C-alpha positions in Angstrom: 202.3 279.2 230.4 204.1 277.7 227.4 203.9 274.1 226.5 207.0 271.9 226.5 206.9 271.7 222.7 206.8 275.5 222.5 209.8 276.0 224.8 211.7 273.4 222.8 211.0 275.2 219.6 212.1 278.6 221.1 215.2 277.1 222.5 216.0 275.4 219.2 215.7 278.8 217.3 217.9 280.7 219.8 220.6 278.2 220.5 220.5 275.8 217.7 220.0 272.5 219.6 217.4 271.1 221.9 217.3 272.1 225.6 218.9 269.7 228.1 216.6 267.1 229.7 217.6 268.0 233.3 218.0 271.6 234.6 221.5 272.6 235.6 222.2 272.3 239.3 223.4 275.4 241.2 226.8 275.3 242.8 226.6 274.4 246.5 227.9 277.8 247.8 225.4 279.7 245.6 222.6 277.5 247.0 223.7 278.1 250.5 223.7 281.9 250.0 220.2 281.7 248.5 219.1 279.6 251.5 220.4 282.2 254.0 218.8 285.1 252.1 215.5 283.4 251.5 215.1 280.8 254.3 211.5 279.8 253.5 211.7 279.7 249.7 211.2 275.9 249.6 208.1 276.2 251.8 206.0 277.0 248.6 206.3 273.3 247.8 204.9 272.2 251.1 201.1 272.0 251.5 198.7 270.6 254.0 197.8 267.7 251.8 201.2 266.2 252.1 200.6 265.8 255.9 197.2 264.1 255.8 197.1 260.9 257.8 194.2 258.5 257.3 191.9 258.0 260.3 192.3 254.2 260.3 196.1 254.6 261.1 195.1 256.1 264.4 192.9 253.2 265.4 195.5 250.5 264.5 198.0 252.3 266.8 195.9 251.8 269.9 
């Protein structure tokens, strides 16, 4: 994987200026088409660790 500095240098050589700070957003209709074609694509970002609940939260509820 390339480092941020390496990407910046390559972009500078190809285009002549630094890369934008934020990636460009897809148009809404394109994103909707991608969502219908690949419905579970965003699931790669979801993991079991994001749903862990501490045990003490259970005892306080009762």
